N, C-alpha and C positions, 0 to 999 in steps of 0.2 A: 338584304338587300332587295330592290326591285319589285314590281307588282307586273301589272299587263302591260303592254306597248300601248299605251291610250293615250292621245295626248290633250284630252279635255281636262278643264275644270267645270265643277260642277256646282250650282248655285242653288238653294232649295229655298222655296218660299210657299207660304200657305195660303190658300185661294179658296173662299167659300162659295159655292153655287148659291146659298139662300141670299147672296148679295147682288144678284143679278136682278134688274128690274125691267120693265118694259114688255109691251107683247109683240111678238112677230111670228105670224104664224101660228098663232096660239100656242107656242110651246115655251115662252118667257125667254127666248134669247134674243137680246138687244146688244148686238155688235157693233163699237166703237172704233174711231177712225183707226186708232193703234192694235186692234183687235183682229181675230181670225175666229168665227165660231160656226158651230151645226149641231147636225143629229148624226151619229154614226148609226146603221140600221144593216141588218142582210136580210135574208127571203127567211129567217127565224122571227125577225123583228128587230125591236130595237137594241143595240148591244153595248151594256153597261162593264164598266170596267176595262174600257179598251184605249191603249194610248194611241192620243193623235200628236204627229210629228210634224212641226214645221222646219224645214232647212231651207239655208241661202248663203250662196258664195258672192253675193253683192257686195258685203261689207268686207273690210280689211282684214277679217278674218273668217273663215266658216263658221257659221251660225247656226244653233239648232234649240229649238224651245218645244218642251213637249208637256202634254197633260194627259188626263185620264177622264174619261167619260161619266157621267153621274148616271143613277139609278134610271134615268129616262132615255140614256144614250147622247146626252147632250155634254157639248164640249166648248170651251173659250180658251183661248191662247190670248193672254193679256201682254200689253207692253211690249209689242213687238217693234223695233225700230223699220223705218222706211226701207222696203226692199221687196224684190218678188221671190216668193218663197213656194217651195215644193212640199205638198202637205199630204199626207197618208195617215191610214189608220192600221193600227196592227195590236192583234188580242190572241189569246190562247183559244186554238178551237175554231181560228179562222185563218184565210190566206190575205196577205196584205191588199188594202183597197187599192184601185189604180193611183197612180201620183199624179197629182194635180198641180198645174203653176198658178198661181192668185196672186192677187195683190191683197195688201192690208187694208180692213175696213169693210171686208165681204164676208156673206155668209157662203159657207161650203159645205155642202151635205156629204158624206162620204159613204161608199157602197162595198164593204169589204164581201168576200165569199166564205160561206161555211165551208171548213177544211174537208174535204170529199173522203178522207180516210184519217185513220189514226198516225199513220205513217207520215203523212202530210202535214197535218196539225204538229207532229214533234218536233219537226224542223224549226219551229219557234220557240221551243223551251228553252229555258236558261242552260247554262253550261253543268250546272251542277245535276240536274235530272239526270244527263246522260253521262256523269260522272259516276252517279252513283250506280252505274249498271256494272262498275268494275268489282268482280270478286276479290273477296278478302281472305285470305285463309282462315278456317275454322279458330277458335279457341283452342280446341285439341290439340294442334299444330304446334305450337308455342310451349317451351324454347324452341327456336330454330335448331335444326341439325346441320347446318351446314351446305356445301357445295355437294356432297357425296351422301346426303339425305332429302329432305324435304325442300332443298335450295335458299331457304330462308336463313339469314345470319344467326349464329348461336347466341350474339348478343343484343337480339330482339326477343325478349323474355314474354310478353305478351301481345293480344292482339292490340290492344291499345297503343303500344309502341311501334308497332306497325302503322295503325293509322295516323299516327303525330306525324311519321315522315312522308307517308305518300300525301300527306296536307300541308299543316302550316310550316313545320321546319325543315322541308326538303322540296317536295315535288312542286306543290303549289305557290312557295315563294318566290318563284319565278315566272310562272305560267298559269294562264286559266285554263287547266284541264277541263275536258267535256265542249269545248267550244268547237266549230266547223272545223277548223284545221287540225285540232289536236285528236280528235276521235275518228280520223281517217290516217292513212298512210300516203303522204305524197311519192308522187312515181320515182324521186331519186332513189327513196328506201324501198321500194317494192319489189326489188329483185333477188331478194336474200331468198336462203332457202327455207327459212321458217319465219314467222310473225315476230317472235321473240328475238332473232338475229336483225330484223330489220328494226326493232325498237333500241337494241343495242347500239346501232349505229345513228339512228334517229338521234339519241341523246349526247351523240358527240357533236352537233353539228353547232357550229359558230363559237361565239367567244365565251358564251354560259356554258360550253361542253363540260370543261373539267367538273363544274360545279355538280353540273347533273350526273354524271359518271360517279362522284363522289357520293351523290345520293344514294345512287342504286347499290352503291358498294356496301353503305350501311344496312340496308335492308336483305341485302342476298340479291346480286343480279341475276342469278338463275331462276329464281322465283319471280321475282319481281318484272324481268320482261316476260316472261311466259304469260303472267296473268293480264298484263298491258295488251300482249299479242293477240292473246286470247280476247281482250274488250273490244280491240279495234276489227277483229275477226268476224264477231258477233253482229256488231254494228254494219260493217259491209255486208254482212248477209241477210241484213233487213230488220233485226231486233231492235224495237226502240225501248225508250224509259217505259216500267209498267206505272209510272206513276204522272200523273197529269197535274201540272203547277195551276194554284187557282187565281184568277184573277184580282187584281186590286180591290180591298174590301171598305167600307166606311172612310173615315180620314185618310186613308191611303191614296184614296181617290180625288185629294185636295191639294195633293203635292204639284206643284209648278218645277220643272227641272229645267235650267238653263246651261247650254255648254258653248265653249268656243276651242276652235282648233289653234292651239297656241304655241307648238314647238316645231319639228321636221319629222319628215317618213322615218327617219332612220334615228330617231331619239324616243326615250319613253319617259313620263314625268311620274316621279316617285311620290311627290309631296308639293304642298303649296300652301301658304299662308297669306291672309289678308289683314289681321290685325293683331295686337299686343292681346294672349291670354288673358291677362289680369283686367283687362278693360277695353271692351270692344268697340268703345267709341275712339280710337286711335286709328288712323286711316280710314276715315268714313269716306266710301264711295272712291277709295282710290287704288293704285295699282294693286296687282295680284301677283306675288313671287314665288316660283316654283322649283324644284330640283330634279335635274336631268340625270343624277347618280353617275352610274358608269360610263353613261352615251355620251354626253357632251360636256365642254368645261366653259357652258354659260348657263347663266340663270334665267329661264325664259319668264317674261313679264307680260302680263294681260292688264289692259285699261277696258274693264267691264262698261265704263261709261260709254265709250267711243269705238269699243269692240277692234281694237287694234292689240297687236303683239309686237314687244321689241324683246332685246336681249341685254343682258349684263353679261360682258366677259368677266369670269373670274380668275385671276392668276395664280400663278405657284411659284414659291420661293427659288428653289433650287432645280437646276436642270438634270438632277437625277431623281427627280420625283418619279414613281413608278407610272405607267400607263397602264392600258388594257391588253389583256394577251392576244395573242393571233388566233383565230378559231382552231380548235382542234380538229374539226372536219366542217366540209363546204357544207353551206345551208343551203336547203330548198328554196328559198328566197333569194340570197344574197350571194350564193356560189362562196369563193375565197375570200371575199372583202370584209376588212374588220369594220363595221360600221360604226360601234363605238370607241370612241377616240380620246375619253375622258382621262386626264391626270388627278382634278380635284375631287373626283367623285362625290359632289356636294350631295350629301342623306338628306338634311332637314334644314329648313328655314325656320326663322322666328323673330317677330317683331318686338321690339323696346318699346318703353315709353314714350321714346323721342322720334320713333317713325323709322328708327334705323332697321335693318334685316341682318341678323346673324346667321351663319352659316356654319355645320359641319363640312369642313373642306379640307381636304390633304393639300399641305403646302411644301410638303419636302419629301426625303425618303424615311426608311422606318426606324433609323438608329437615333437617341434619343440624344439631347446633347448632356455633356456631363452633370450638370446641375440636376440633371433627374435619377441620376445612378447613385450606387453606393458609394460613400465618402464626402456628398454633398451637405452643405448645411442648411438646405431649406427642410423644415421641420417634416414634410412630408416623405422627403426623399428620404430622411433619417428612419421613418419607422417603415416605410414600405418603398425601397428603391425600385424604379423602372425603366427596363433598358431598351423597349421600342414602345412605339407608338404608329398606328396605321393610318389615323388623319385626324386634324388639328379644328382650328377654327378659322373664321374670317369675318368681318362685318362690313357691310357695304352702306354708304350714307347716301339716300335718294338726293340729299340737297346739294353736298359737293360732288357728288357722282364718282366718290372713292371708295376703294375697299383696300382694308387694313387685314395683313396677315397675323394671326396670333400663334406661336408655338406653344404647344402644350405637352408636358410628360405624358399625358393620359390621352388613352384614343378617344375619340368624339363619334356619336352616331345620331343618337336623338338629343335634344336639348330643350330646357324649359328656364324661365327666370322664377325666381323666388319674389315674394312679395316684403322685399326688406330693405333696410337702408341702404346696403351697397349694390342692390340690382345685381344679387347672386345668379351667376349663370350655371345651373347645374347641367352633367352631360351625361349620358349613358353612352356606353362602349360597343354595344351591339351583342353584349353578352360574353365577350372575351376581354384579355387583358388584366382581370382580377382585382379590378379598383374603380371608384367612381370619383369623378372629378368636378372642380368648379371653379370658375374666375370671377373673382371679385371686378364686376364692370367697372363701378365707382374708381377704385384704384388704379383700373387699366385707364381708364379716361384722363385721369389727372398727369400718370408717369408714362403711362404706353409701354410699360415694364412687364411683359408676361412672366416673366421668372417670378418676379415678386407678386403678383396678382392672381397666380394660381395655387390651387390644391387639390389634393387626393388623398382618398383612404382606401383600405381595405374594409371588407366587411365582417366586423368581427361580434360575434356573439356573446353577450353575457353570461355562459353557460356555468360559471362558478355561482352567480346568483348574488354577487355585491353590489349591484349597482353601479358597476364604474369599469371603465376598460383597464384590463390587465394585460400581462404578456400570456400569448396564446399558443395553442397549438393548432399546425394546419391539419385541414380534414382531407379524407383519404379521396374526396371526390375528384374527378379528372374533368377537364373542361374539352369537351370536343368540336374541333375545328373544319369549316368544308373546305375544300380548296381555294375557294374565292378568299379566305381568310377571315368570314363571319363565323361566329359562334353557334355551334348547333345544340349547346347546353353543357349542362352537368349529366355525368355518366350514372350519378346514383345518389339517393338521397342519404342526409347525415344519419350517422346509427342512433337509433332510437332513443338512448342515454349516452351523453356527452360526459366526459371527465369533469369532475365533480370540484377537482382543486384548479381547473384552468378556463380562461376564456378559450373560444374555438374560431378560428376564421374560416368561414363560408368560401369555399374557392370557386367562386363565381362573381359575376358582374351584370348589371341593369342591361336589358334591351328597352323596353318601356321605360320611361320616367315622368313622373310629376310631384308636385310640392303641394303640399295641403295647406291649409289657412293656418294652422297651428305651427308651419314651419318644419315639419317635418316630411322627409324625403323618401318618396316609395319608387321600386322600380320592380320589374318582372323579371324573371330568371326562366330562361330558356330550358329545356330540355324534358325529362319523362319522369315524374309527374310534373316537374316545374312549380314555381311557385311566386311569391313576391315577398320583397324586402321592405322594412320599415327603418330606415336610416336617420336617426337622430344624431345631429351634428353635434350636440352639444355647446358648450360656450366658449370652446377653443379647438375647432376641430384642426387637425385629425386627431389630436390626442385624445379628445373627449368623446369622440364619433362611436355608437354603439348601433349594432344590428338587431332586428328581429326578424326572423324566418318562418314564414307562414305558405306549407305545400299547398298545393289544390287536394284536396280528398282523394283519397286513393287507396282503395284495400283498406279503407278505415271502417271497422264496425260501426263506430259512433256516427257515421256520416249517410244521410239517408239518401245522398246521392252522390256519385263520385264523377270525378273529370279528371281532365290532363292537357298539359302544352298550353300554358299560356305565350303571348306574342307581345303584341300593343296592350297598354293599358293608359287609363286616366283615373281622375278623381272629381269627387264633387264638393259642394260648399260644405259639407257636413264631415267631410273627410272619409266618407266610404269611397273605397276604392272599387273602380270597374274595370275589368281582364276580358278579353276575347279569348275563348279556350280553342285549341284543335280539337277537344271531345264535342265539340257542337253546342257550345253553350255560351250565353255571355253570363260572366259571372261577377258577384259583389261580394266584396270582402267589409264586414265591420267590425274593427277590433274592440270596439267597446262591448259585444256579445261576449268576448272570450272568458271562459270559465276557470282555465287553468292558469298558473303562473306563467307568466311571458317572457321570465328570465329564468336562468337554472340550467342543470342538467338534462330536465326532461322538455326542454323547449327547442327543439329541433326540428320543428315543420308540420307534424301532424297533430299538433297538441290544441288546436282551436277548430277544429270542422265546424263548431256552432257559429263560427264569424263568417263561414261562406255560405251564399245562397247561389244556385247554379240553374239559371233560367235556358231552359231550350230553344233553342234558333229554329225557324221554320225551314222547311225543306225536306229533300229525302234521304233516308239511311243508306250507307253502302248495303249492297247486298252481304248477307253473311253474318251481319253484325247484329247481335240480339239484343244490346244495349245501346245507348248513345253513339250512333256512328254516322254524324252527319257529314255528308259528301261536299257540303260548303266550307270554305276556307277563310277564316276572319283573321286580318292582319292586324290590324289598330281600331281602337275606338277613342272618340272624342267627346265629351262631357260637356253639353252644352249649359254650361253655370249660371250664364245671365238671361236664360229663357229668350234667346235671339228670333228662336224660330216659334 
């Protein structure tokens, strides 16, 4: 679920300073009628790699555009709509320049101050530099010994498992830890006897309180609250990050970021979509559609050409459709107010080739129709009956302005279209539910029969190696579920060698999802170490659907680098999968590099380390982590298959 409570959509464009012409003050800056430009300098001279921000509230939405200065401290903010702007410069090692009000078409030189101290400079550092100050228990403290030992849960076997929970799969799946608010203790929580108690009370706040308490329970609340309490205490005492962030370098200085404020102060934006992933020409210069997930029963809509925002209300079918929980404890900001009111909990939007917007959206309560369950004549239900689903589908047509609700037996979370004749819409479940579902949208358009148009399959591994799907044994994996209902992944890997006489069901489901150009469906599996699955639907799914499981290399002597905990993922045009890892890597997986058999009793996860390449992401490590322990958290990735940037 969720991310940060940030209501902006961000548009990235590339802009080369070498394209400027003309001479003004002999520095090569020529400011056109719809631009603002100048030089940023301090007492140290010109300032390279510094952000320049222009912001206005004169337009229908709050509007911000940002650029970065070049080697000579020059900047140019292009393509600004007519308005009065507040402009200032911000850079690492500096104090913000005074904010100046100006019109477009003006030259504006900016004068930030050199930070008088390391502490003053650190106030502008990104959140991950502050979060890296959190002490992580040493490798010798695992496995945990519980509340009467070192306070770490006995279920946490390695330092890597601890990291995956304080980052991707628990603590930072809701909040950006290390920002100004989270690295300090609000007054409401400051009167407790210890910093650990303050943190225990803090995480109970608001409507996400149950999920946060559940995350602490997995870590071991005694040790987790002690470490977080120590972290904020040291910061309150004046400690600052040991490492300073670098300023943007090289092509990083060519980026232009445009932001629009397009929801409301009590909503948060989880995702947005502007085109069909299969064809970026769809919806050119059109509206951008977002998802407010748990917070609102509307889809925020942005018109980026006119800088205005509207909403599409998303209906739900049944009166017993669950809403949001009450706050577990009062919030430091909102008190007892339940600011989230969504029933539909729209998680992910996606365009189709007709310009319609498909949504993973809850339309009813969790109990499934009878045709989903045992005894049904549906092919999918015969093989894998499903009793419950937590979120279904909806589709909004901008032409008719109508929203249609589609009941699915399988839970939905992320969604993606295949490039096939039936425009198959594949969905992940968020990691739980045990199946992967799809909707034949061509059939649904013709019949509006959800029962007939859908299907789903369990993830069955061909561990007997005969190349076809056979009766299978269930694996001993368990799926862990957060109080929010979201899967926290699988409890353990499959055995190194499976039963060679049977196929094996992988007791997992997809979180991220993507479809390759060859029609194969790929998904990420949460947990530790986690992995990815290749699903071959075959000619007659679900009867012919077979899966392959590839774990992230972990404690594998054949792998040069180990990693863990995938979350989001995507695929490129060469069918190479790209995955964001909790270990601080962006990883690629190329199945064509595998040397071992891809099916059979040994194909249970760690059999293709050579297919993985792990690229460390920039940023600081947590204290006390000798290997890859990046304090940054990567939720999802998007492969630009058509070089639009």
